[in-house]
C-alpha angles and dihedrals in degrees: 000000000000109000096233090050089048092053090047094052091046094049090048091051092051094048089049090050091051088055098037093110093046090113095061121141128223118238103232092214094052132244094326100032124129100203095094127241124308127259116270118218124217122261114273125212110252092231089069090066089206097139115127121233122214118216118243091248093064144299127332121237094292102127095215109094124196104234114200141171115258109230089232091058108114095194115141095210115122107247115246128217132205113329095017098279117147113259122224117274109239125208132203142126109279092354115169127195099211097180136004136181090054120153105247099313112206121151119054136185140165142214125187095285109018150049120224126191142165126242101217097207124129085253092037136166147202113240138195135193137165117266087230093057137255130126122325119239126217104230097178126016140182093048121152108239099319112200121168121043133187136176137196133173091285114021142047111212129191138161147189136189096296109028148020119218141174140197130195113260087232089059131255142112122355115241120209109217104175137004097206092085131223136246096185140008137213124176145188132184094288110023146040114218121202141185111221128190095196094070094018091234154096119270129192118206123197111232091204097053103014089233118150125219124189110231097177132011137174094045120144116263141254096062121191128211134332136210136174135213123181107301099357137070120204130196145168121240101202098186103034096088087296103292135178109206143177143195137185108266089242094050130260138117115012116224124205105212097178137003138184088044114155102249102315112210128161116037137190138168139194092200093261101057133021120218132197144165127235115213088226088071108271130123109205140184141184138170111279088232091055134264140114119002116221132195113229097180137000140187092048117156104255101306116212117160122047134186134174124215111183103303095339121096120203123191142170122238101213097187103040095037105239142117115222139194132202130180105219092195094064097030091217123157117283119263128213114235093178133017136174093054127149109232103324107204128173122022136197135173140207133184095294112015149037120231131193145166122243105212098186098039098042094233141129113215142180137188136183114270 
């Protein structure tokens, strides 16, 4: 088999594996309920605009509640995931299970006060809860496998394989921005940047007008993750001979920073260096302007999500079930901040804590930085 075809097939398999449980159902009586799982509706075309929008004060009239565990709950019961099977028991200093019983949580983002995530089920949702705890609220329901999520001062954004949508944070009608779908988001003050596997490209969407603009097309799907810094957007092309690429935020000449990487996934940059994780277990870096590629860590367990906080990298090991940290300034060995997880996926950070979704275990977690 041609090597590039082999990489493409393997990358596709891994991404499908990461999303394998994105058809999960929510037990309407919660982790320990006995009423059975709820009905799952079929996917709806985005052009039908039939999605339901929950008000910010609670759910709409959909009878399927999302039952979760309050982070202040001191119950010693082992949380259960879909179907009543016992979830893994995670460990970590200061680890908090913010929510459990979620339907394949995947994308995650933050604002000053709240955590937002997508439940990537076939009848999925976009959720919100306070960073300090409490009960999550379903903001948008009846979404077909929502994956990336982003938020700014005015809008909540989410996407799936066929559309990108937004809703005012104050509540209101859903607006459909693009029907090419999204597998990952990055954003700055003016634009939302997306990877899309329908057009095999990179799209920029104006937050002011909602108008999309294609920055790159004809890439090889599946694409990985995307990030932006000042005037440049960066992404991983997992199947296209393992490339790390960039483009000016307004469009222009595409640059290939690295190639022949082994399924590059999460990506981050500080403006001087770009960092990424390869799903074969390597954490890598190189100057944004080009130059030598260095391996910062190896033998990781299928890293997927990546975030940079100052000089510290945090990533999820999807296969081995851990969340890791590494200070790139000291180049010391990586340290585990959580282990015993069930397919940790996307990861974000604020001033005090690291937050991530646990796709396999149906939980939202945080730990001190």
